[in-house]
C-alpha positions in Angstrom: -22.6 -2.2 -11.0 -23.8 -4.7 -8.7 -21.0 -5.6 -6.3 -21.1 -9.0 -4.7 -19.0 -10.0 -1.1 -16.5 -12.0 -2.5 -14.6 -13.3 0.8 -13.1 -11.5 3.6 -9.6 -9.7 3.3 -8.0 -11.7 5.8 -8.7 -14.5 3.3 -6.5 -13.1 0.6 -2.4 -12.9 1.7 -0.4 -10.3 0.7 1.0 -11.1 -2.9 -0.5 -14.7 -2.7 -3.4 -14.8 -5.1 -7.0 -16.5 -4.1 -9.3 -18.1 -7.2 -13.1 -17.5 -6.3 -15.8 -17.8 -7.9 -18.7 -15.2 -8.8 -21.9 -16.5 -10.8 -20.2 -18.1 -13.9 -17.0 -15.9 -13.4 -13.6 -17.8 -11.7 -11.7 -14.5 -10.6 -7.9 -14.3 -8.8 -7.9 -11.8 -6.3 -4.6 -10.5 -5.3 -3.8 -8.1 -2.5 -0.3 -5.8 -2.9 1.6 -5.0 -0.2 0.3 -1.4 -0.3 -3.1 -3.3 0.7 -4.8 -2.4 -3.1 -7.1 -5.6 -4.1 -7.3 -6.3 -7.6 -9.6 -8.8 -9.3 -8.3 -10.1 -12.6 -9.8 -12.9 -14.5 -8.8 -16.3 -13.6 -7.7 -18.2 -16.8 -4.5 -17.0 -18.7 -5.5 -16.4 -22.3 -2.6 -18.2 -23.4 -2.8 -21.6 -22.2 -6.4 -22.2 -20.2 -4.1 -22.1 -17.3 -5.6 -21.2 -13.8 -3.7 -17.6 -12.9 -4.4 -17.9 -9.1 -1.8 -20.5 -9.0 0.9 -18.1 -10.2 3.2 -15.5 -9.0 2.5 -11.6 -8.5 5.0 -9.6 -8.9 4.6 -5.4 -9.0 1.6 -4.6 -10.4 1.8 -8.0 -12.7 0.4 -11.7 -12.0 2.5 -13.9 -14.2 1.1 -17.5 -15.2 3.3 -20.3 -13.6 2.8 -22.5 -16.6 4.2 -20.1 -19.5 5.4 -16.7 -18.1 2.7 -14.7 -19.5 2.4 -11.4 -16.9 -0.6 -9.7 -16.9 -1.2 -6.1 -15.7 -3.4 -6.5 -12.5 -5.1 -3.0 -13.7 -5.6 -3.4 -17.0 -5.6 -7.6 -17.7 -3.3 -6.5 -20.8 0.1 -9.2 -21.0 3.3 -7.5 -20.4 5.1 -10.2 -21.4 4.8 -13.2 -24.4 3.4 -15.4 -25.2 0.2 -13.8 -24.3 -1.3 -11.3 -26.3 -5.1 -11.4 -25.4 -5.9 -9.7 -22.0 -7.7 -11.4 -19.6 -10.8 -9.4 -17.5 -10.8 -7.2 -15.0 -13.4 -6.3 -11.9 -14.2 -3.5 -10.0 -13.5 -4.4 -6.3 -14.1 -2.3 -3.0 -13.3 -3.4 0.7 -16.3 -2.5 2.8 -14.6 -2.6 6.9 -13.5 -6.5 6.5 -15.3 -8.0 3.0 -13.8 -7.9 -0.3 -16.7 -7.0 -3.0 -16.3 -7.7 -6.7 -18.8 -6.5 -9.7 -18.9 -9.7 -11.5 -19.6 -7.8 -14.8 -16.2 -7.9 -16.8 -14.4 -5.3 -17.8 -11.6 -5.1 -20.7 -9.7 -1.9 -20.6 -7.7 -0.6 -23.3 -4.0 -1.7 -23.6 -2.2 1.8 -22.4 
């Protein structure tokens, strides 16, 4: 794993996605109410819409255009119309920095 600094923790408000780019990857970074940080591919697989403009609800990120909700943990859609997953990325917090491995991970639907 080759972690790269993505942004500062303070740049990501609770339940408000932030779009960042690492290399050629557009990534939506989310911090939940418990302080856990997630990184998920920024493009909805249904309509090529930026997920970072969407809404966080519990452990999902909802596409603002068509309503598909994607699991922040696995990238799998939890509702239609999307049926393909988006990638997720390994994240770690070191001090005040959020570090992300820009290698996409496609997890099994479970």
